[in-house]
N, C-alpha and C positions, 0 to 999 in steps of 0.2 A: 261662419254660420254656419247656422241648424237651418232645421227641414225650414220651408217656403209658408206660411200659413193659407198667401193669396196673394192677390196684384191689385195693386191699385194705382186707377189711371185715373188722373186730378188736373183740374179746371184752371189753371188763377191766373188773369188779365188777355185771353185770348191763346197760349201755353196752357199745349198738352202735357203735364210726367207720367212716366211710368215707375211706379216702385215697388220695389219686391218687401211685403213685410214677412219676418219668421219667427215664429216660435218665443222665442228669447225673448223676454218684456224685456232687457235692459237695454236689448240692442234696437240703432236705432236705425228707419225701413234704408235700403239700401237706392240711390236712386238710379236708374239704368240710361234711361231713353225720354227725349223731350226731343216738342215738335212746336208747329201753328200747324199744323192739320190731324185735323180730331179722325180720318179714318187713316191715317197711319199709324196713330196712337193705341187705337182700339187694334188695329193688324199685328202691331207688336203684344201688344197683354196679350191678346188673345195665343198667344204663338209662345211666351212666355208660362199660360196655363195651363199650353195645353202640356209640355215638358217639367211644369215642378206639378204639373196633375193638380190644377184646386184652382179656387172661384174668384172675379173679377170684379170688385171693388170698384163703383164707379161716384170718384167726390166732386160735385162741382162748384163753380167760383164764387159762395153764395154774398159774397159783397155787389154783386152782379142787382142782387134781389133785395139789399138791404134797405135799398129810398122808394120802393116802392109803394108799401101800407107801414105805416106809424100808429102807432095808436090811439093818436085821436083822432084819425081815420074810419079807425075797425068799428061796429056799429055792435051796439049793444045786441044779445038775444032777444031784448023787447024788441028796440028796431026792427030789429030784423025779419 
């Protein structure tokens, strides 16, 4: 495993995952931790970020927002 470039905290379907991403492009992210508690996942991500001296990237579950706005509901600039 190469040098850790950043930590990713990903939310999917109410669960939170903490992943280590390396500078090597050919390696997959290393799965480290998962929980249903957001605060606990944030604390683990912060700990890994301090340990590896890198940043945290937060990724939300985009499926939750996919049904909220359809292209038909989006008004044109003239209507807005």
